[in-house]
C-alpha positions in Angstrom: 0.0 -0.1 0.1 1.4 3.4 -1.2 1.9 5.9 1.9 -0.9 8.5 0.1 -3.5 5.4 0.0 -2.5 4.9 3.5 -2.7 8.5 4.6 -6.3 8.6 3.0 -7.2 5.7 4.6 -6.0 7.1 8.1 -8.1 10.3 7.7 -11.0 8.2 6.8 -10.8 6.1 10.0 -10.3 9.3 12.0 -13.6 10.9 10.3 -15.5 7.6 11.3 -14.2 7.6 14.6 -14.8 11.2 15.6 -18.4 11.2 14.0 -19.3 8.1 16.3 -17.6 9.9 19.4 -19.6 12.9 18.8 -22.8 10.9 18.4 -22.1 9.1 21.5 -21.3 12.3 23.6 -24.3 14.3 22.0 -26.7 11.1 23.0 -25.3 10.9 26.4 -26.1 14.7 27.1 -29.5 14.5 25.4 -30.2 11.8 28.2 -29.2 13.9 30.8 -31.1 16.9 29.6 -34.2 14.6 29.4 -33.6 13.2 33.2 -32.8 16.3 34.4 -36.4 17.9 32.9 -38.1 14.9 34.1 -36.8 15.1 37.6 -37.8 18.8 37.5 -41.2 18.3 36.3 -41.6 15.8 39.1 -40.5 18.1 41.9 -42.9 20.4 40.6 -45.7 18.1 40.6 -45.0 17.0 44.3 -44.9 20.9 45.3 -48.0 21.6 43.7 -49.9 18.3 45.1 -49.1 19.9 48.8 -48.8 23.7 48.5 -47.0 25.2 51.4 -45.7 21.9 53.0 -42.3 20.9 52.9 -41.0 17.8 50.9 -41.7 14.5 52.3 -38.7 12.3 53.5 -37.7 10.0 50.4 -38.0 6.1 50.8 -35.3 3.9 51.2 -34.2 3.1 47.6 -34.8 -0.3 46.2 -31.9 -2.3 44.3 -33.9 -1.5 41.0 -33.7 2.2 41.9 -29.8 2.0 42.6 -29.4 0.2 39.4 -31.2 3.2 37.6 -28.8 5.3 39.2 -25.9 3.1 37.9 -27.4 4.1 34.6 -27.6 7.6 35.1 -24.0 7.8 36.5 -22.5 5.8 33.6 -24.3 7.9 31.0 -22.8 11.0 32.9 -19.7 9.7 32.9 -19.7 9.1 29.1 -20.8 12.7 28.7 -18.3 14.2 31.0 -15.2 11.9 30.2 -15.6 11.1 26.2 -14.7 14.4 25.2 -11.5 14.5 27.4 -10.4 10.9 26.0 -11.2 11.6 22.3 -7.5 12.7 21.6 -6.3 9.5 22.8 -8.9 7.3 20.9 -8.2 8.9 17.8 -4.4 8.4 18.1 -5.1 4.9 18.7 -7.1 4.6 15.6 -4.5 6.2 13.5 -1.7 4.2 14.8 -3.6 1.1 14.6 -4.5 1.9 10.9 -0.5 2.3 9.9 0.3 -0.5 11.8 -2.1 -3.2 10.2 -2.6 -1.3 6.7 -5.3 -3.6 5.2 -7.4 -4.1 8.3 -10.1 -1.3 9.3 -9.0 0.4 12.8 -12.8 0.9 13.5 -13.6 -2.5 15.5 -10.5 -2.3 17.6 -11.1 1.4 18.4 -14.5 0.3 19.2 -13.2 -2.1 21.8 -10.5 0.2 23.0 -13.4 2.8 24.0 -15.3 0.0 25.5 -12.5 -0.7 27.8 -12.4 2.6 28.7 -16.1 2.7 29.7 -15.8 -0.3 31.5 -13.8 1.4 34.0 -15.9 4.5 34.5 -19.1 2.0 34.6 -17.4 0.3 37.7 -16.9 4.0 39.2 -20.4 4.4 38.5 -21.4 1.5 40.5 -19.4 2.9 43.5 -20.9 6.4 43.2 -24.5 5.2 42.9 -23.9 3.0 46.2 -22.3 6.2 47.7 -25.5 8.3 46.7 -27.6 5.5 48.3 -25.8 5.7 51.3 -25.8 9.4 51.5 -29.5 9.5 50.8 -30.0 6.6 53.7 -28.0 9.2 56.1 -30.0 12.2 55.2 -27.0 14.0 53.7 -28.6 14.6 50.2 -31.3 16.7 49.3 -33.9 15.8 46.5 -31.7 17.4 44.1 -29.1 14.9 44.9 -26.9 17.8 46.5 -24.9 17.6 49.7 -27.3 19.2 52.6 -24.2 19.2 55.1 -21.7 22.2 54.6 -19.2 19.7 56.5 -19.7 17.0 53.5 -19.5 19.8 50.7 -16.9 21.6 52.4 -14.5 18.5 52.8 -15.5 16.9 49.1 -14.1 20.2 47.8 -10.7 20.2 50.3 -10.0 16.5 49.3 -10.6 17.2 45.4 -8.6 20.5 45.7 -5.5 18.7 47.5 -5.9 15.7 45.5 -4.8 18.2 42.4 -1.5 18.2 43.9 -0.4 15.0 44.8 2.4 12.8 42.8 -0.4 10.3 41.9 -2.5 13.2 40.5 0.3 14.1 38.5 1.5 10.7 36.9 -2.0 10.1 35.8 -2.4 13.2 34.2 0.9 13.1 32.6 -0.4 9.9 30.9 -3.5 11.0 29.7 -1.9 14.2 28.5 0.2 12.3 26.1 -1.6 10.1 23.8 1.2 9.2 21.4 3.7 8.0 24.1 0.8 6.3 26.0 -0.2 4.4 22.9 3.1 3.8 21.6 4.6 2.4 24.9 1.9 0.5 25.7 0.7 -1.2 22.4 -0.9 -4.6 22.7 -1.7 -6.3 19.5 -5.2 -7.5 18.1 -8.7 -6.8 19.5 -8.1 -8.3 22.9 -5.1 -5.9 22.9 -7.3 -3.1 22.2 -9.6 -3.7 25.0 -6.9 -4.2 27.5 -5.4 -1.0 26.2 -8.9 0.9 26.7 -9.0 -0.3 30.3 -5.2 0.7 30.9 -6.3 4.2 29.7 -9.1 4.3 31.8 -7.5 3.4 34.8 -5.3 6.5 34.4 -8.0 8.5 33.7 -9.9 7.4 36.8 -6.8 7.8 39.1 -7.1 11.5 37.5 -10.5 12.7 37.7 -12.0 10.5 40.4 -12.0 13.1 42.8 -13.5 15.5 40.5 -16.4 13.2 39.8 -17.3 13.5 43.2 -17.8 16.9 43.1 -21.0 16.2 41.8 -22.3 15.5 45.1 -21.5 19.4 45.9 -23.9 21.1 44.0 -26.3 18.3 42.7 -25.8 15.2 40.7 -28.2 16.4 38.1 -27.1 20.2 38.3 -26.1 20.1 34.7 -24.5 23.6 34.5 -22.3 22.0 37.4 -21.8 18.9 35.4 -20.7 20.8 32.3 -18.1 22.7 34.4 -16.6 19.8 35.9 -16.3 18.4 32.2 -15.0 21.6 30.8 -12.3 21.7 33.8 -11.1 17.9 32.8 -10.9 18.8 29.5 -8.8 21.9 29.8 -6.4 20.1 32.0 -5.8 17.4 29.7 -5.6 18.9 26.2 -4.7 22.9 26.8 -1.1 23.8 27.0 0.0 23.6 30.5 -3.3 22.0 31.4 -1.2 20.7 34.5 -0.7 24.2 35.8 -4.5 25.0 35.2 -5.4 21.8 37.3 -3.0 22.9 40.3 -4.9 26.3 40.1 -7.8 24.9 40.2 -6.8 22.7 43.1 -6.1 25.8 45.2 -9.4 27.3 44.4 -11.3 24.0 45.2 -9.3 23.5 48.5 -10.0 27.3 49.7 -13.7 27.1 49.0 -14.0 23.9 51.2 -12.1 25.6 54.0 -14.3 28.4 54.0 -17.4 26.4 53.8 -16.0 24.3 56.5 -15.2 27.3 58.6 -18.5 29.0 58.6 -20.3 25.7 59.3 -17.9 25.7 62.5 -18.7 29.3 63.3 -22.6 28.9 62.7 
């Protein structure tokens, strides 16, 4: 195969993969918009049914409802994390095509993405169980936001401090260097693509788990807050000196958390 023909195929694969990623991200955000609208309508209906009365205590969640939470968290992770993972995915697709020449890169790339999302699905299970536990302890509002300033402030401080840790720096460096990650950790075959996706997902999890926990601060379904965290993750992974952006954000988060906790203690 000539070099020019290979370049054409790489560009075609890149277009296919980029279009698929855009569709996946759009579908995830549309689902979140629908879910947020449905929750808002439900809350308004409850308030209209009991004017002047406080919201009743929510019942304990069943395993079916917890499973629904897992789905919600998983879709949210797709919406938030896929944009920042897209450069890595596109690099993987391009290198796979160049290494295999005749074989299409779309199937192994789909397995790479699947491996990546498996990691965030496992995280979503943990987040859903944590949400159920916080709900049982009456630490979450109906909007799924922390009702305790100590909890909200503690999450902010943990996330802010974590931005300065060696683990954060190591995981962020791997996420910010797609070509280095792919070349140094290359595995052949479709099974290798799946394993590489899992490895990249673990790096991203190590980089962003604390930021994702901040969804409990302003509300799990507060889509402005969701979008703000997603943009912060994207910036620290793709812009020049994104690592510095992340550390400065850590200072702001920790400062806000300390202020929130101090106010709660004084009050």
